[in-house]
N, C-alpha and C positions, 0 to 999 in steps of 0.2 A: 604325954602325946602332944606333939607340936600342933599348934593351930595354924591352919593354912590362911594366909592373908588373901583376902578376896578384893581385888582392885577393880576399878571400873574398866570394863572392856566392852567392846562392841563387836567382837568377832562372832559371838554366838547369839546376838540379838536378831530377831526377825526383821526382814526388809521393810515390813509395813510400818515399823516404828520409826524409820528414818523420815525426817522432815523433808518434804519436797517443795522446791521453789516454784512459784507460779510461772508458767510459760505463756508468753504473749505471741499470738499468731497474727500474721499480717492481714489475714482475711477477715479478722474480727473487727467490726466497725461499730461497736457498742451493742447494747442489748437490743435484740429484735423484738418487735411487737407482733404478737400473733394476731392476725385479723379475726374479728368476731365471726362466729359461724354464720354463713349465708351472705357475707359481704366479700366483695372482691377488692383487693388492694388497688388503689388508684395508680395508674401509670403516670409517672412524672413527665410533665410536658416541657419540651425545650423552650428556653427563654429566647425569643427572637432578638437578634442584634440589629444594629443599624443597617439598612439596605443601601447598597452602593448603586450608583447609576448604571453600572455594568450588569447588576443582578436583575434578571428579568422577573416580571411578576408571573405567578403561576398561570399557565394557560396561554401566555403570550410569548412569541418567539423573541429571543434576545437579538440585540443589534448585531449586524454582520461585522466583518472586519473593517477597520477604518481604511477609507480610501486615501491613496496618496494625494497630497495637495498639489494641484497643477502649478507649474511655474508661473510667476506673475508675468503678464504681458504688458509690454510698453504701449501706452496710448499714443497713437500717431495723430497729431493735430490735423483737423480737417480744414483745408483752406477755404476761406469765405469766398462766395461767388463774386466776381468783379462786377461792379455796376456798369450797365451799358452806357457807352459814350455816345453822345449825340454828335452828329457831323457838324463841325464849326461852319458858321455862316449860312446854314440851311434854315430857311424860315419855316415856322410851324404850319403844317397843312390844316387849314380850317375849311370844312365842307360848307358849301353854300346852303342856305336854308331852302326848304321846299316853298315854292311860290304858288299861291292859289288866287285866282282872279274871280271876283264876284261882280258881274256886270250890273250896274245900277246908275240911274241918273243922279245928277249932283244933289237934287232935292231929296232923294231917297237913299243916299250913300250912308248916312248916319244910322238909319233904321237897319240897313243891311249889315252894318258893322255890329250893331247890338245883337242881331239875330245870330251872327257868327260867334259872338262871345257866348251866347246862351248854349249853342251847340257844343262849343268847347267844354263848357262847364258840365254839361250833361254827359259828355264822353269820359269824364273823369279828370280833366285837366284842372290843376289847382288854380284858384283865383290869382294868386301871387305870381303865376307864370305868364300873365297876359298884360300887354301894354297896348293901349288904344290911342292912336294919333288922329287928329282931325286937321284937314288942310284949310277949312273954311271956318264956319262958326264953331265955337267951343262946345264941348259936351256940357249939358246942364250940371253934371256932377262937378266937373272941373271949375266951372264958373262959380258954383256955390262954395267950394272949398277955398278958392282963391280969395273969397271975401273975408276970410279969417287971417289972411296974410300968406305971403309966399313961403315963409319958413315952415309954417305948419303944413302947408300944402305939399312941399317937396319932402318933408319928413315922412309922409305916408308912402312915398316911393321907396325911401330907404328902408322902411319897415317891411315892405314886401308881403303884406298880409292879404291884400285884396287887388282887384283889377285897378290899374292906374290909367287915368285919362289925362292926356296932355295935348297942347297945341303943337302942330307940326313945326311952327317957327322956333319952338324950344326943344327940337329933337336932339340937338347937341347935348343938352343937359339930361336927357333921358338915359337911364341905365339899361344895359342889355337884359332881355328876358327871353325865355324859350319861344314865346309866340308874340308877334307884333301884328296888330290889326290896324290898317289905315283906312280911314273914311275920306275919300276924295270928294268932299262936299263944297269945294271952292278952289279957285286957282288964281288968287289975286297976287300979281307981281311974280308969277312963276314959282309959287310956293311948292307945287307938286314936283317940279323938276329938281328942286334942291332937297326936298324932304324924303322922297322915295329912296334914293341911293343910301342915305344915312339910315333910314328905317330898315333897309335890307341888312345893313351891318349890325343893327341892334338885335335882329331876330336870330336866335341861336338854332332854332329848328324849323320854324314855320313862319312865313310872311303871307298875310291875307290882305288883299287890296280890293276895296269895294268902290266902284266908280265907273266912269266912262272908259271902255277899253282903249280907245284911241289915245286919250290923254295919258293913260297909264303906260301904254307901249312907247309913247314918245319920251316918257321920263326914264323908263327902265331899259329901253332898247327894243329892237324888233325881235319877234319870236316869243314874246311873253304870252 
């Protein structure tokens, strides 16, 4: 009786015996960890990136659309104002000082001049604004200061810090001051007629003359 040869065959083997290749699914991302009972899996927080200038902060409105840049305007040079021109050959108008006459005899003219100086200082006039001239005997202050030499004496006038007393014969050397006070305490050789017109030129604002009104009017003109 012939023996049937049994060879390897797979036609009658059950399907469960076939080797199956593992299949990889795209949704699988590694083993999942089951959270413990009673705990909630933490939600992953997004990692903030760099904030640009255009990204507004939460709760604040963002900047509006950029406005178009206006065209550059050309600067027009502003002409400088022309300096006023003075009329050629026209002399400068200098107002005459106010004239005040204090009647006094020749012997009391110096005292009247000192009283006028005191009133000026009390009214707020600065001492350096006042010049006092005497047509007769010199003021005691001038005589005392001249004893130290004329250079030191006239230097005090240049300093302009105090009331300056001078003899009317040296009126040409006296410098202008706002107020000039003249004490007509003598008239030797026509000193008053020569000194008063110059004293009026030295006074910038006020001229006070203390003395005999007739002598003063003769020197300065009628209507004084």
